[in-house]
C-alpha positions as CSV (number, residue, x, y, z in Angstrom):
1,M,-49.7,-107.1,-49.4
2,K,-48.0,-103.6,-49.5
3,R,-50.5,-102.5,-52.3
4,L,-53.4,-103.8,-50.3
5,A,-52.3,-101.9,-47.2
6,L,-51.9,-98.8,-49.2
7,L,-55.4,-99.3,-50.7
8,L,-57.0,-99.8,-47.3
9,A,-55.3,-96.7,-45.9
10,T,-56.6,-94.6,-48.9
11,V,-60.1,-95.9,-48.5
12,A,-60.0,-95.1,-44.8
13,L,-58.8,-91.6,-45.4
14,V,-61.5,-91.0,-48.0
15,C,-64.2,-92.4,-46.0
16,G,-63.3,-90.4,-42.9
17,L,-62.2,-93.4,-40.9
18,W,-58.7,-92.1,-40.2
19,P,-58.3,-91.8,-36.4
20,A,-58.6,-88.6,-34.4
21,F,-55.7,-86.7,-35.9
22,G,-57.5,-86.5,-39.4
23,R,-60.7,-85.4,-37.8
24,A,-59.0,-82.9,-35.6
25,Q,-57.2,-81.3,-38.6
26,Q,-60.7,-80.5,-40.1
27,A,-61.9,-79.3,-36.7
28,I,-59.1,-76.8,-36.0
29,D,-58.0,-74.1,-38.4
30,I,-54.6,-72.6,-37.8
31,R,-54.7,-69.0,-38.9
32,S,-51.1,-68.0,-37.9
33,Q,-48.2,-68.9,-35.6
34,E,-45.2,-66.7,-35.1
35,A,-42.0,-66.3,-33.2
36,R,-40.7,-62.9,-32.2
37,N,-37.3,-62.1,-30.7
38,D,-37.6,-60.1,-27.5
39,F,-33.9,-59.6,-26.8
40,P,-32.7,-59.8,-24.1
41,S,-35.8,-61.1,-22.4
42,G,-36.4,-64.1,-24.6
43,I,-38.7,-65.1,-27.5
44,V,-42.5,-64.5,-27.6
45,F,-44.5,-67.2,-29.5
46,T,-48.0,-66.6,-30.7
47,L,-50.8,-68.9,-32.1
48,D,-54.1,-67.9,-33.6
49,F,-56.7,-70.5,-34.6
50,D,-60.3,-71.4,-34.9
51,S,-61.9,-74.6,-33.4
52,R,-65.3,-76.1,-34.1
53,A,-65.5,-77.3,-30.4
54,P,-64.6,-75.3,-27.4
55,V,-60.9,-75.7,-26.6
56,K,-60.0,-77.8,-23.5
57,E,-56.2,-77.3,-23.4
58,V,-53.3,-75.8,-25.4
59,R,-49.6,-76.7,-24.8
60,F,-46.5,-75.3,-26.2
61,R,-43.8,-77.9,-26.7
62,Y,-40.2,-77.0,-27.5
63,A,-36.6,-78.1,-27.4
64,I,-33.5,-75.8,-27.1
65,A,-30.5,-77.0,-29.1
66,P,-27.9,-78.4,-28.7
67,D,-28.0,-79.4,-25.1
68,G,-31.5,-78.8,-23.9
69,S,-34.0,-81.7,-23.5
70,R,-37.6,-81.5,-24.6
71,A,-40.0,-79.4,-22.6
72,Y,-43.4,-77.8,-22.6
73,G,-45.2,-74.8,-21.3
74,V,-48.8,-73.7,-20.8
75,P,-49.5,-70.6,-22.8
76,D,-51.8,-67.7,-22.0
77,C,-54.9,-68.1,-24.2
78,T,-58.1,-66.1,-24.8
79,G,-61.3,-67.3,-26.5
80,T,-63.0,-70.7,-26.7
81,T,-63.4,-71.3,-30.3
82,N,-61.7,-68.3,-31.8
83,V,-58.5,-68.6,-29.8
84,Q,-55.3,-66.5,-29.5
85,C,-52.4,-67.9,-27.5
86,T,-49.1,-66.4,-26.3
87,F,-46.1,-68.3,-24.8
88,N,-43.2,-66.3,-23.5
89,L,-40.0,-68.3,-23.5
90,K,-38.1,-66.3,-21.0
91,N,-34.3,-66.0,-20.8
92,T,-33.4,-67.0,-17.3
93,S,-30.4,-68.6,-15.5
94,G,-32.4,-71.9,-15.4
95,N,-33.5,-71.6,-19.1
96,F,-30.6,-69.7,-20.5
97,L,-30.7,-68.4,-24.1
98,I,-27.5,-67.6,-25.8
99,P,-27.5,-65.7,-29.2
100,G,-27.5,-68.2,-32.1
101,V,-29.3,-71.0,-30.1
102,E,-32.1,-72.7,-32.2
103,I,-35.4,-73.6,-30.7
104,T,-37.7,-76.2,-32.4
105,Y,-41.3,-76.1,-31.3
106,Y,-44.9,-77.0,-32.1
107,W,-48.3,-76.3,-30.4
108,E,-50.6,-79.1,-29.1
109,I,-54.3,-78.4,-29.0
110,T,-57.0,-80.6,-27.4
111,D,-60.8,-79.6,-27.7
112,Q,-63.6,-80.6,-25.4
113,A,-65.0,-83.0,-28.1
114,G,-61.9,-85.2,-27.6
115,G,-60.1,-84.0,-30.8
116,A,-56.4,-83.3,-30.7
117,T,-54.0,-81.9,-33.2
118,Q,-50.4,-80.6,-33.5
119,T,-49.2,-77.6,-35.5
120,E,-46.5,-78.1,-38.1
121,P,-43.1,-77.9,-36.4
122,G,-41.4,-74.5,-36.3
123,R,-37.8,-73.4,-35.9
124,T,-36.4,-70.1,-34.8
125,M,-33.1,-68.6,-33.6
126,Y,-32.7,-66.4,-30.6
127,E,-30.8,-63.3,-31.8
128,D,-29.1,-60.2,-30.5
129,T,-31.2,-57.8,-32.4
130,R,-29.1,-54.7,-31.4
131,F,-26.6,-55.2,-34.1
132,Q,-26.3,-55.9,-37.8
133,W,-24.4,-59.2,-37.8
134,K,-22.0,-60.5,-40.4
135,S,-20.2,-63.8,-40.5
136,L,-17.1,-65.7,-41.7
137,S,-16.9,-69.4,-41.7
138,D,-14.2,-72.0,-42.2
139,D,-14.7,-75.8,-42.0
140,G,-17.4,-75.8,-39.4
141,L,-16.5,-72.8,-37.3
142,T,-18.4,-69.5,-37.9
143,V,-17.5,-66.2,-36.4
144,W,-20.3,-63.7,-36.2
145,Y,-19.4,-60.1,-35.8
146,Y,-20.7,-56.5,-36.3
147,A,-17.5,-54.4,-35.9
148,G,-13.9,-54.5,-36.7
149,S,-12.3,-55.3,-40.1
150,E,-12.8,-58.5,-42.0
151,G,-9.1,-59.0,-41.9
152,D,-9.0,-59.0,-38.1
153,V,-11.9,-61.4,-38.0
154,R,-10.3,-63.7,-40.5
155,D,-7.2,-63.9,-38.2
156,L,-9.4,-64.8,-35.2
157,L,-11.2,-67.4,-37.4
158,S,-7.9,-68.9,-38.2
159,V,-6.8,-68.9,-34.6
160,G,-10.2,-70.7,-33.7
161,R,-9.9,-73.3,-36.5
162,D,-6.3,-74.1,-35.4
163,T,-7.4,-74.5,-31.7
164,L,-10.2,-76.9,-32.6
165,T,-7.8,-79.1,-34.6
166,R,-4.8,-78.8,-32.2
167,M,-6.8,-79.5,-29.1
168,G,-8.9,-82.2,-30.8
169,S,-5.7,-84.0,-31.6
170,L,-4.5,-83.7,-28.0
171,L,-7.7,-84.8,-26.5
172,G,-8.4,-87.6,-29.0
173,T,-11.7,-86.2,-30.5
174,V,-13.1,-84.4,-33.5
175,V,-15.7,-81.7,-33.0
176,D,-18.1,-82.9,-35.6
177,H,-20.8,-80.3,-35.1
178,P,-20.8,-76.6,-36.2
179,V,-19.3,-74.3,-33.7
180,K,-20.3,-70.6,-33.4
181,V,-18.5,-67.6,-31.9
182,F,-20.2,-64.3,-31.4
183,L,-17.6,-61.7,-31.3
184,Y,-18.6,-58.5,-29.5
185,D,-16.7,-55.2,-30.0
186,N,-16.4,-54.6,-26.3
187,A,-17.3,-56.1,-22.9
188,E,-20.1,-53.6,-22.3
189,D,-21.9,-54.7,-25.5
190,M,-21.6,-58.4,-24.5
191,Q,-23.0,-58.0,-20.9
192,P,-26.6,-58.6,-21.8
193,V,-25.9,-62.0,-23.2
194,L,-23.9,-63.4,-20.2
195,L,-25.1,-66.0,-17.8
196,S,-22.4,-65.0,-15.3
197,G,-23.9,-61.6,-14.8
198,Q,-25.6,-58.7,-16.6
199,S,-23.5,-56.0,-15.2
200,P,-19.9,-55.5,-13.8
201,Q,-19.5,-56.4,-10.1
202,N,-16.6,-55.5,-7.8
203,G,-15.0,-53.7,-10.7
204,T,-14.8,-57.0,-12.9
205,V,-15.6,-57.0,-16.5
206,T,-16.3,-60.3,-18.4
207,L,-14.5,-60.9,-21.7
208,G,-15.6,-64.4,-22.7
209,E,-18.0,-67.1,-21.9
210,V,-19.2,-70.6,-22.9
211,V,-22.4,-72.1,-21.6
212,V,-23.5,-74.6,-24.4
213,S,-21.5,-77.1,-26.3
214,D,-21.4,-75.3,-29.6
215,T,-21.3,-71.5,-28.9
216,A,-18.8,-69.1,-27.4
217,V,-19.2,-65.3,-26.9
218,V,-16.0,-63.3,-26.9
219,A,-15.2,-59.6,-26.4
220,R,-12.4,-58.0,-28.4
221,D,-11.3,-55.6,-25.6
222,S,-8.2,-57.5,-24.4
223,A,-6.3,-60.7,-25.5
224,A,-9.1,-61.7,-27.9
225,S,-7.0,-64.6,-29.4
226,D,-6.2,-66.2,-26.1
227,I,-9.8,-65.7,-24.8
228,L,-11.0,-67.5,-28.0
229,R,-8.5,-70.3,-27.6
230,H,-9.5,-70.8,-24.0
231,E,-13.2,-70.9,-24.7
232,L,-12.9,-73.2,-27.7
233,S,-10.8,-75.6,-25.6
234,H,-13.8,-76.0,-23.4
235,I,-15.9,-76.9,-26.4
236,V,-13.3,-79.5,-27.5
237,M,-13.2,-80.9,-23.9
238,H,-16.9,-81.3,-23.9
239,S,-16.7,-83.4,-27.1
240,A,-13.9,-85.5,-25.7
241,V,-15.6,-86.3,-22.4
242,S,-19.3,-86.2,-23.2
243,G,-21.4,-88.9,-21.6
244,P,-24.1,-89.5,-19.1
245,F,-21.7,-90.0,-16.2
246,A,-18.7,-87.8,-16.9
247,N,-17.9,-85.3,-14.2
248,L,-14.4,-83.7,-14.3
249,P,-12.5,-82.1,-11.5
250,A,-12.1,-78.5,-12.0
251,W,-8.2,-78.5,-12.2
252,L,-8.4,-80.9,-15.2
253,E,-11.0,-78.9,-17.1
254,E,-9.6,-75.5,-16.4
255,G,-6.0,-76.7,-16.8
256,V,-6.8,-78.1,-20.3
257,A,-8.4,-74.7,-21.2
258,V,-5.3,-72.8,-20.2
259,Y,-3.1,-75.4,-22.0
260,G,-5.1,-74.4,-25.1
261,Q,-3.9,-70.9,-24.9
262,S,-0.8,-69.7,-26.5
263,K,0.7,-69.4,-23.0
264,P,-0.6,-68.9,-19.4
265,L,-1.4,-65.2,-18.6
266,P,1.0,-63.3,-16.4
267,D,-1.4,-63.4,-13.4
268,M,-1.3,-67.2,-13.4
269,V,2.5,-67.4,-13.7
270,S,3.2,-64.9,-11.0
271,A,0.7,-66.5,-8.6
272,L,2.0,-70.0,-9.0
273,D,5.6,-68.8,-8.7
274,A,4.8,-67.1,-5.4
275,A,3.0,-70.2,-4.1
276,I,5.9,-72.5,-4.9
277,K,8.4,-70.1,-3.3
278,S,6.4,-70.0,-0.1
279,N,5.5,-73.8,-0.3
280,R,1.8,-72.9,-0.3
281,P,0.1,-74.3,-3.4
282,F,-3.3,-75.8,-3.3
283,T,-3.8,-79.6,-2.7
284,I,-4.9,-81.4,-5.7
285,R,-8.1,-82.4,-3.8
286,S,-8.9,-78.8,-3.1
287,L,-8.4,-77.9,-6.8
288,S,-11.1,-80.3,-7.7
289,S,-13.6,-77.6,-7.0
290,A,-13.4,-74.2,-8.8
291,T,-14.6,-72.5,-5.7
292,V,-11.1,-72.4,-4.4
293,G,-10.5,-69.8,-7.1
294,A,-13.4,-67.6,-6.2
295,S,-11.5,-64.7,-4.7
296,G,-9.1,-62.2,-6.2
297,S,-6.3,-63.6,-3.9
298,S,-6.5,-67.2,-5.2
299,V,-8.0,-67.1,-8.7
300,G,-4.6,-66.6,-10.4
301,L,-3.1,-69.6,-8.4
302,F,-6.1,-71.8,-9.2
303,Y,-5.7,-71.4,-13.0
304,G,-1.9,-71.3,-12.9
305,Q,-1.5,-74.5,-10.8
306,S,-4.3,-76.3,-12.7
307,Y,-2.4,-75.6,-16.0
308,S,0.9,-76.7,-14.4
309,V,-0.6,-80.0,-13.2
310,V,-2.1,-80.8,-16.7
311,R,1.2,-79.9,-18.4
312,F,3.1,-82.1,-15.9
313,L,0.9,-85.1,-16.8
314,I,1.2,-84.5,-20.6
315,D,5.0,-83.7,-20.5
316,T,5.9,-86.5,-18.1
317,Y,3.7,-89.4,-19.3
318,G,2.7,-88.5,-22.8
319,E,-0.5,-87.6,-24.7
320,D,-1.6,-91.3,-25.0
321,K,-1.8,-91.6,-21.2
322,F,-3.6,-88.3,-20.9
323,R,-6.3,-89.6,-23.4
324,E,-6.6,-92.7,-21.2
325,L,-7.4,-90.5,-18.3
326,L,-10.1,-88.7,-20.2
327,A,-11.6,-92.0,-21.4
328,A,-11.8,-93.2,-17.8
329,F,-13.8,-90.0,-16.9
330,R,-16.0,-90.5,-20.0
331,D,-16.8,-94.0,-18.8
332,G,-17.8,-92.6,-15.4
333,S,-14.8,-93.1,-13.2
334,R,-14.3,-90.9,-10.2
335,T,-11.1,-88.9,-10.0
336,D,-9.0,-91.3,-7.9
337,D,-10.0,-94.2,-10.0
338,A,-9.5,-92.5,-13.3
339,L,-5.9,-91.5,-12.2
340,M,-5.2,-95.0,-11.1
341,K,-6.4,-96.5,-14.4
342,A,-4.2,-94.2,-16.5
343,Y,-1.2,-93.6,-14.2
344,G,-1.3,-95.9,-11.3
345,F,-1.6,-93.2,-8.6
346,D,-4.5,-91.3,-7.0
347,Q,-4.9,-87.6,-6.4
348,D,-2.4,-87.7,-3.4
349,G,0.1,-89.5,-5.5
350,L,-0.4,-87.0,-8.3
351,E,0.1,-84.1,-5.9
352,N,3.5,-85.4,-4.6
353,A,4.7,-86.3,-8.0
354,W,3.8,-82.8,-9.3
355,R,5.3,-81.2,-6.1
356,Q,8.6,-83.0,-6.8
357,S,8.6,-81.7,-10.4
358,V,8.5,-78.1,-9.2
359,G,11.0,-78.6,-6.6
360,L,8.8,-78.8,-3.5
361,P,9.2,-81.6,-0.8
362,E,6.5,-84.3,-0.6
363,R,3.4,-83.5,1.5
364,V,2.6,-85.9,4.3
365,I,-0.8,-87.2,3.6
366,T,-2.6,-87.8,6.9
367,G,-6.3,-88.0,6.1
368,G,-6.5,-89.8,2.9
369,Q,-9.4,-89.1,0.7
370,G,-11.4,-87.7,3.7
371,E,-8.9,-85.1,4.7
372,T,-9.9,-81.4,4.9
373,P,-8.4,-79.4,2.0
374,Q,-5.9,-76.9,3.2
375,P,-7.2,-73.2,3.2
376,P,-6.4,-71.2,0.1
377,P,-3.1,-69.2,0.6
378,Q,-3.5,-65.5,1.0
379,L,-1.6,-64.1,-1.9
380,T,-1.5,-60.5,-3.2
381,P,-3.1,-60.5,-6.6
382,Y,-0.8,-59.7,-9.6
383,G,-1.1,-56.0,-10.2
384,A,-2.7,-55.1,-6.9
385,E,-0.7,-51.9,-6.7
386,G,-2.2,-50.3,-9.7
387,Q,-0.9,-52.6,-12.5
388,G,-4.2,-54.1,-13.2
389,A,-5.4,-56.6,-10.7
390,S,-7.5,-59.5,-11.8
391,A,-10.5,-61.2,-10.3
392,A,-13.1,-63.7,-11.2
393,Q,-16.1,-65.2,-9.5
394,D,-17.2,-68.8,-9.3
395,G,-20.1,-71.0,-8.7
396,G,-20.9,-74.6,-7.9
397,G,-20.0,-77.6,-10.1
398,V,-22.2,-78.9,-12.9
399,P,-21.5,-82.3,-14.6
400,I,-19.9,-81.7,-18.0
401,V,-22.7,-83.7,-19.7
402,A,-25.4,-81.4,-18.4
403,L,-23.7,-78.2,-19.5
404,V,-20.3,-77.2,-21.0
405,A,-18.3,-75.7,-18.3
406,L,-19.1,-72.1,-17.9
407,G,-16.0,-70.2,-19.0
408,V,-15.8,-66.6,-17.8
409,L,-12.8,-64.3,-18.6
410,T,-12.7,-61.1,-16.5
411,V,-10.5,-58.1,-16.0
412,V,-10.6,-55.7,-13.1
413,V,-11.1,-52.2,-14.5
414,A,-8.2,-50.0,-13.3
415,G,-8.3,-46.8,-15.2
416,G,-9.8,-48.4,-18.2
417,F,-8.6,-51.6,-20.1
418,A,-5.1,-50.2,-20.8
419,G,-2.6,-52.5,-19.1
420,A,-5.2,-54.4,-17.3
421,A,-4.2,-57.9,-16.4
422,V,-6.5,-60.8,-17.6
423,I,-7.5,-63.9,-15.7
424,V,-9.2,-67.0,-17.0
425,L,-11.9,-68.3,-16.0
426,R,-14.5,-70.0,-13.9
427,R,-16.4,-73.3,-14.1
428,R,-20.1,-73.4,-13.1
């Protein structure tokens, strides 16, 4: 039977009986198709072909790896039978292209005679064409760089590889896909590739960012090793809690990322110490949104307290229980339910347990889940008197399955980077 089917198929092809696709292939002659990097604006795709019948429609279909879904666009075309088409895949906040991202694509052509064809699939990479990039790799992690010594980059590669292994063990996952880090020599060079902003605002300078599940960008200006640890911890977290329903509270995601550093940064420690001394930390419920850390007076406390809460859970109840918490989120549990499944208390119970651990009295819970979060405490940022104050900006929440938490590491410029304090980072 298999031989008969093969024979019939061959006869059909020879006799011209193969359906529309075979006829369309003869009716449309593809002369060229190209993809051209137009950094930082995007990628320009072009198609040049001849058609025996006037063309009715041309569509450009593409997918942006690793997190983007399939999409299509309508190109600009000229001609009816001798046709030239251009599609500009623009780099925008809604369709963000990070250096190193791969785009797969093909063109779909329909003529007025009813014929239809698709071009052979193409693949291209969006590149920062300003620099001559080199790379070093180790077990699935690749660091791309254009400046600095190979020895320094190897040290960072080792830090990154250790972070993926160490945080993978903690979070109960293995990052089984390649991970890329684009290492920029300074924050100014990195600005055109950032989703968080193309230019410094209010004196802040971004030093690191993650917007997709396999790529981080890092500047070497300050604390590069801990910037890298923090950003890669976000990538590990995405691997651990990926799923169609997972949506983490900000304190958990950012607390884990700070936990991934060698230690919290001084801004975080000093802000948390001040809040504990004045009995003015955030409520756990208010920490669920990163917007509480949107101002310079609260950002250090947001990250410092988020780290402290995560460390409390791990140190007090162990890593196994912490992985149970992540599993509950991965299965779609809301925050209170996930905490109850893993620990037997909700967010209010966690808050009072954590408060007791840092020497604070229990807070009387009056409104339950519907209470209004207390306003952010007004604290003086670390280094506000010329020592290098820190600031970061924040946006609304995005489920972790849709996009890796956007990590932005910034410093406030105070007479250059020398002595500037660093604060990590925001979730979008």
